[in-house]
C-alpha positions as CSV (number, residue, x, y, z in Angstrom):
1,M,0.0,0.0,0.0
2,S,1.4,3.3,-1.0
3,F,0.9,6.5,1.0
4,K,0.9,10.2,-0.1
5,L,3.5,12.4,1.5
6,L,2.9,15.9,2.8
7,I,5.7,17.9,4.4
8,H,5.2,20.8,6.7
9,P,6.7,24.1,5.3
10,K,9.2,24.3,8.2
11,A,10.4,20.8,7.7
12,L,10.7,21.4,4.0
13,K,12.8,24.5,4.6
14,K,15.1,22.6,7.0
15,L,15.5,19.8,4.4
16,N,16.3,22.3,1.6
17,S,19.0,23.9,3.8
18,L,21.0,20.7,4.1
19,Q,24.1,19.7,2.2
20,P,23.2,18.1,-1.2
21,D,24.5,14.6,-0.3
22,I,22.5,14.5,3.0
23,K,19.4,15.9,1.3
24,K,19.6,13.2,-1.4
25,L,19.9,10.5,1.2
26,I,16.9,11.8,3.0
27,K,14.8,12.2,-0.1
28,N,15.6,8.7,-1.2
29,K,14.6,7.3,2.2
30,L,11.3,9.2,2.1
31,L,10.6,7.8,-1.4
32,E,11.1,4.3,0.0
33,F,9.2,5.1,3.2
34,V,5.9,6.1,1.4
35,K,5.8,2.7,-0.3
36,D,5.8,0.8,3.0
37,P,6.3,2.9,6.1
38,F,6.1,-0.1,8.5
39,A,9.2,-1.7,7.0
40,F,11.3,0.9,8.7
41,D,12.5,1.6,12.2
42,I,9.7,3.9,13.3
43,K,8.8,4.5,17.0
44,K,5.7,6.0,18.5
45,I,6.7,8.9,20.6
46,V,3.5,10.6,21.5
47,D,0.1,9.0,21.6
48,A,-2.2,11.9,20.7
49,G,-5.5,10.2,20.1
50,K,-6.4,9.7,16.4
51,Y,-3.1,10.9,15.1
52,P,-0.2,9.7,17.3
53,K,3.3,11.0,16.4
54,Y,6.1,8.8,15.3
55,R,9.7,9.3,14.5
56,L,11.8,8.0,11.7
57,R,15.6,7.8,11.9
58,V,17.6,8.8,8.8
59,G,21.3,8.8,9.7
60,D,21.8,11.6,12.3
61,Y,18.4,13.2,11.4
62,R,14.9,12.5,12.8
63,L,11.6,13.0,11.2
64,I,8.5,13.5,13.3
65,F,5.3,12.5,11.4
66,T,1.7,11.3,11.7
67,I,-0.2,8.9,9.6
68,D,-3.8,9.4,8.4
69,Y,-5.1,6.0,7.5
70,D,-8.3,7.3,6.1
71,S,-6.6,9.2,3.3
72,N,-3.4,7.1,3.2
73,T,-1.3,10.2,3.9
74,I,1.9,10.7,5.9
75,Y,2.4,14.2,7.3
76,V,6.0,15.1,8.1
77,L,5.7,17.6,10.8
78,R,9.3,18.3,11.9
79,F,12.7,17.4,10.7
80,F,15.9,17.9,12.9
81,H,19.4,16.8,13.7
82,R,19.5,14.4,16.7
83,K,21.7,16.8,18.6
84,E,18.8,19.3,18.7
85,G,16.7,16.9,20.8
86,Y,13.0,16.1,20.8
87,D,11.7,18.5,23.4
88,K,11.1,21.6,21.3
89,F,9.6,19.5,18.5
90,L,6.8,17.7,20.3
């Protein structure tokens, strides 16, 4: 089952500010991820009712996202380097 991918403008801005090699790695991972998100190392980090938040590791970067099963859509909410920590992104 394939999912649609929507990226929050702040996350997209962060992604576009990265070095080209890192950006390419992350984009390739996202393309694989939308095909089957459950084949990856995802962890539930916040259980917020209908739309819990998950994290996906991509090297030293983390993506925070939710999944809407009704519309088969993955919403990437935040994107950050692991040194930045999770606190300000949740």
